[in-house]
C-alpha positions in Angstrom: 26.4 7.4 10.1 23.1 6.4 11.6 22.7 3.0 13.3 20.1 1.9 10.7 22.6 2.6 7.9 25.0 0.2 9.5 22.4 -2.5 9.7 21.2 -2.0 6.2 24.8 -2.1 4.8 25.5 -5.4 6.5 25.3 -8.6 4.6 21.9 -9.4 6.2 20.5 -6.0 5.5 21.6 -6.0 1.9 20.1 -9.5 1.4 16.8 -8.4 3.1 16.6 -5.4 0.8 17.3 -7.5 -2.3 14.7 -10.0 -1.3 12.1 -7.3 -0.6 12.8 -5.7 -3.9 12.4 -9.0 -5.7 9.1 -9.7 -3.9 7.8 -6.2 -4.8 8.8 -6.7 -8.4 7.0 -10.0 -8.8 3.9 -8.8 -7.0 4.3 -11.0 -3.8 4.6 -7.9 -1.6 3.3 -4.4 -1.7 5.9 -1.6 -1.7 4.2 -0.2 1.5 4.7 -3.5 3.3 8.3 -3.8 2.2 9.0 -0.4 3.7 7.3 -1.5 7.0 9.6 -4.6 7.0 12.7 -2.4 6.6 11.5 0.0 9.4 11.0 -3.0 11.7 14.5 -4.3 10.7 16.0 -0.9 11.6 14.4 -1.2 15.1 15.2 -4.9 15.7 17.5 -6.4 18.2 19.1 -9.4 16.5 20.9 -11.5 18.9 22.8 -13.9 16.5 22.7 -14.7 12.8 24.6 -17.2 10.7 24.9 -18.0 7.0 26.1 -21.5 6.2 25.5 -23.6 3.0 23.0 -21.0 1.7 20.9 -21.2 4.9 20.3 -18.2 7.1 19.6 -18.8 10.8 18.4 -15.9 13.0 18.1 -15.8 16.8 15.9 -13.0 18.1 15.4 -12.1 21.7 12.4 -10.3 23.2 10.6 -10.3 19.8 7.0 -9.3 19.1 5.1 -11.5 16.7 2.2 -9.8 15.0 -0.6 -11.0 12.8 -3.7 -9.3 11.5 -5.7 -9.9 14.7 -3.2 -10.4 17.5 0.2 -9.6 18.9 2.4 -11.7 21.2 5.7 -11.0 23.0 8.0 -13.9 23.0 11.4 -14.4 24.7 13.2 -16.1 21.9 12.6 -16.9 18.3 14.7 -18.9 15.9 14.1 -18.3 12.1 15.7 -20.6 9.5 15.5 -19.5 5.9 17.0 -20.5 2.6 17.0 -19.2 -1.0 13.8 -20.4 -2.7 15.8 -20.8 -5.9 17.7 -23.6 -4.3 14.4 -25.5 -3.8 13.7 -25.7 -7.5 17.0 -27.2 -8.5 
C-alpha cells in the first residue's frame, strides 16, 4: 500500500476528501483545485493533529504558504478548523 493511501484512509484524510467533495458539489471549489489539495495533502508532513469537541487542530512544520502572487516558507503553522454546520446551529 502506498504512503498516500495510508494518509487518505486516515480519519483526517477521509474528512478532507469528504469536505472537498462537498465544496465541489456546491460550487465553492473547482474539481481541479480539489485534486491539487489532495496532491499537496499526499506530500505533506503533518506534525500533530487533534480532534476534540468537533474542532480540528493541525500543527505543521516546515510548511510552504502560497497565494496567487507569493510563496513563503514558514517554520510552524497552527490551523484550527471546525464544521461550518455547527456555526449555524
